[in-house]
N, C-alpha and C positions, 0 to 999 in steps of 0.2 A: 828168606823171611826179611821183610824190612821191619827195623825197629824204629820208633817215633819218640821224640823230646816228649815227656809228659809235660804239660803246662805248668810253671810254677804256680798257677793260679787256683790248680787243684789240690793243691798243698795248704789253701787258704785256712782251712780247719787248723791247721798246727800253730796256728801264731796267735801270741794274746799279748795284751798289753800289760806292761808292768811299769809301775811307778819307779821312779829314779832321781831321787833329789825331788824336783820341783816338776820334772817331765813325765811324761808317760811315753815309753818306748817300746817298740815292736818287738817282741823276743817270741824263740821257738817253743811250743809246749814241751812237756817232758818228752811225752813220743817221738816227735818230729827230732828233738835234739838227740836223743839218743839212738834213732836213726840214722841219723848223719853221722853219729861218732862210728857205730857198728861199719857203715859203709866205708868210713874213711880207713878203718883198720884192716877192713878187707882190701881197700887199694892197696894200702903199704905191703900188705903180704900177698899183693899181684893175685889176687882170689876172687876179683869182681867179675861177673858173668857181665855180657853187653846189656841186660835190663837195668841191673844194678850200676852200671857205671852211667847210664840215662837218667836214673833216678837220682844218683847222686849230682848230676850235673843240674838237673833241676831244683835242687834243693841248694845247691852253690849260689844258682842264680838268683833265688828268692834272699838267700841270705844277703847277697850283695845290693839287693834293691832296699831291703830293709836298714843294712848297714848306711846306706848312703840317707835315707829318709831320716833315719835316727841323728845323724850328723846334723842335718839341717836342723831338726827338733832343737837340738842339744846348742846350735851356735846362738 
C-alpha cells in the first residue's frame, strides 16, 4: 500500500482571516487547529499511524506557508 501526502490546498477550507491590529492574518479555524493539536499529541505519544503522519505533515506545510505570508503582511 502506497500512502501519498495530502495536498495542503485540500485543507484550505480550514483557513480563516483574522484581524490583528491593522492587518488581516491567515489563521487555522478551530477545527483545523484542534486537529493539528490532536495529531501533535499523538505524535508525542508515538501513536501516529502512517496516514495521520502524512496529514500532520500537510497541516505543518500549510502552517509554514501561512506563517511566512503573515510575516510578510506584518512587515
